[in-house]
N, C-alpha and C positions, 0 to 999 in steps of 0.2 A: 443850563448853568455852565459857564466857561471855567476852565481851569480846575476841573474836578480832581485831577491828580497833579496839580501844579507843584513843581519842585521835586517830585518823586523820581527815583531811578528804577526803571523796569527792565527786566531781562525776559526775552521771548525766545523759546526754542522753535526751530522750524519756521523762522520768521521771514523767509525769503519769498514765500508764495502762499496762496490759499488763505486758510483761517489765520495762520500766523502773521502773514502780511497785514491782513485786516486788523488784527489785534495791535500790531505795531503802529499802524496809521491812526487808529482811534485813540490809543493812549497818548501818542505824541500830540494829537490835535487838542487834547485836554491838559497839556502842560508837562507831561512826563518826559524825561530824557530816556530814550529807549535804546537798549543794547540788542541789536538784531543778531541772533546766532543761527547758524545753519551749516550743513556740510557744503552746500552750494554757496561758497563765500562770495563769488562774483555777484550773484543775484542778491545776496544779503547786503553787500556794499551799495547796490543800486537803491534798495529800500532805505537804507540808512541815510544816503544822500538826499533822498526825497523828503525825509521827515526830520533831518537834522540830528540824527543819532549816530551811534557807533555800530560797527559790525565786527564780529569775531567768529572764527571757524569753530564749529562744535559738532562732533559726533556724540550724541547723547549716550551712547553705549560705552564710551571711553572714560573711565574714572579719572585718569590723569588730565584729560582735556577739560573735564568739569572743574577740577582744582585750578587749572591754569586760567580758565575763564573767570571764575569767582575772584581769583587773585587780581586779575586785570581790572575787573570792575571796582574792586576796593582801591587799587592804586590810582585809577583814573577819576573815580567819583566819590570814594570814601564811604559809600553806603549802598545798600540795596533795599528797596521797599516793596517791589512787586516782582513775582516770578510767575510766568505763564509756561507751564510744561505742555507744549502743544505738539511737538514733533511726533510724527506717526507714519504708518504705512498700512497697506492692506493688500493681501493677495487672495483672490477668490478661488478657493479650493475646498471641496467637501472633506469629510473626515477620512475617506479612503484615498483621496488625491494628495492631501497635505503631507509633505515630508516632515520628518522630525527637524531637519534644518530650518524649514520655513516656520514651523511652530516656534522653535527657539528664537528665530529672528523677530517674530512679533513680540515675544516676551522681552527680548533684549531692548528693542526700541521703545516700546510702550512702558513696560513695568520697570525694568532696570533703569531706563532713562529717566522716568519720573522719580524713582527712588533716589538715584544719584543726584538729580537736581535738587530735591528737597534736602537730602543729607548735607550737601555742600553749601547750599544757600542759607539754611537756617542760622548757622552761627553769625554770618555777616548781617542778616536781617535782624536778628536779636540785638546785635551790637548797634544797629542803626535805630533801635527803638521800636521795632516791630514792623508789620507789614501784612501783605496778602499774597498767598500762594493759590493759584488757580490751576488745577489739573484738568486735563481734557480726556474724558471718557467718551461714551457714545450711547445712543439709545440701544445699540446692539448689545450693551451690557445688561439690558432688561428684558429683551425679547429674543426669540430663537430665530436664527437665520442658518439654514442648512449648508450654505456655501462659504461660510467664514468662521469655522470653529476656533481657529487660532486667534483671530481678531477679537471675537467675543470673549474668549478667555482672558486675553490681555486687558481689554477694557473693563471687564468685571473686576479684575485684580486692582486696577487703578481706583475704582469706586471704593472698594473695601479698604485699601491702603490709605486713601485720603482721610477716612474717618479716624483711623488710628493715629495718623500724623497730627491731625487737628487736636485730638485729645491730649497727645503728648505736649503740644505747644501750649494748650490751655493749662495743663498741669504745671508746666514750667513757668507760666505767667510771663512768657517772652513777648506777648502782644502780637503774635503772628496768627493770622486767621488762615484756614486752609479749607477750600471748597472744591467741588468737582462739577464740571459742566458735562452734559450729555447731548451733543448736537444730533439732530436727525439728518435728513437729506439736505445738504448745502451745496450750492453750485460752486465747486472748487476744481482746480486742475486734477486732483485725485479722483473725484467723482466723475468728471468728464472723461478721464482716461479709462476707467472701468466700464463706462457706458458706451465706449466706442467713439467718443467725440474728441479725443486728444488732438490738440492743435487748432481746434475750431474756436470761434469767438464764443465767449460765455453767453448763455441765455439771458435775455432781459428779464430781470425779476421786478415786477411792478411795485409801485408804492402802495401803502395801505395794508389792510388785513388781507392775508392771502387765502385762497380757497383750499379746500381739502386736497391733499396729495401734492401740493406745490413744493418745489425746492425752495429753500431759503437762500438769502444772500449772505456772504461772509460777514457783512456788517451786522446781521442779526445776532450772530454769536459775539462779535466784538463789542457790541453794546452791553451785553451781560458781563463780559470780561471787565469792561470799564467800571460798571457798577460795583462788582465784587472787589475790584482793586481800590476803589475810592473809600474814603472814610464814612460815606453814607451807609456802607454795609458793615458797620462796626459790630453789629449784634449777630452776624452770620458767620458761623464756622462749623465744619463737619457736615455740611449739607450738600445735597446733590440737586442739580437744576437741569431738567430737560429743556432743550431749546429745539422744539420739534413740531410746532404747528399742530399739536394735539395728537401726534402719532401714538404715543403710549396710552393715552386716555381712550382711544377708539377701540371698541371691543372687536370689530371685524377688521382684519388687516389684510 
């Protein structure tokens, strides 16, 4: 079905690469005008040029930058219908290795960034007649990994916070739906970096149903983002969606 988000205005954080870039491309392909935000503004401009969107600099931990971005979106487009809080980071350190600064950095980017995105976008989205917010958590928020306690803490907070924000929006009857995705292993620059393959060509992810333990393609997540962003998902809010090829369901990991 073409044009599933036709005429909608979308804002994607961390949109210059990886999952964020795939989200931007998928939403634009289905008719949305996408505002690509990232700290790497040169890369964000390249993505925006490719998809016919806009690019704006954004450090998601900076409250004033959020205010400036939302104001710019309203001035340029007059509305906001879709927000994808995608920006993130991961540092592989166990509980004894992880410094307090690194722990706080994870919370700032993931939790504060998502909080600020929702807080600043909701008034404009409500003014626009409603819309869809998609927050990005991880399967790491549901299972234990000994080498990423800061990351799992941050992603778990996003899961819980999403539900509260969804209930607020429903109680306010502002027509904004809020859901959270939990990707598993996806072939992105971040995953390539932590697996020692930084700078290499991405692995070829085959078509069709993938076998056990396969990495997914960023488009596998972007397709779910598109569905939740579209009016097809009108009855879905406050929910969490693993995109993980059965990782969480499997008893032995």
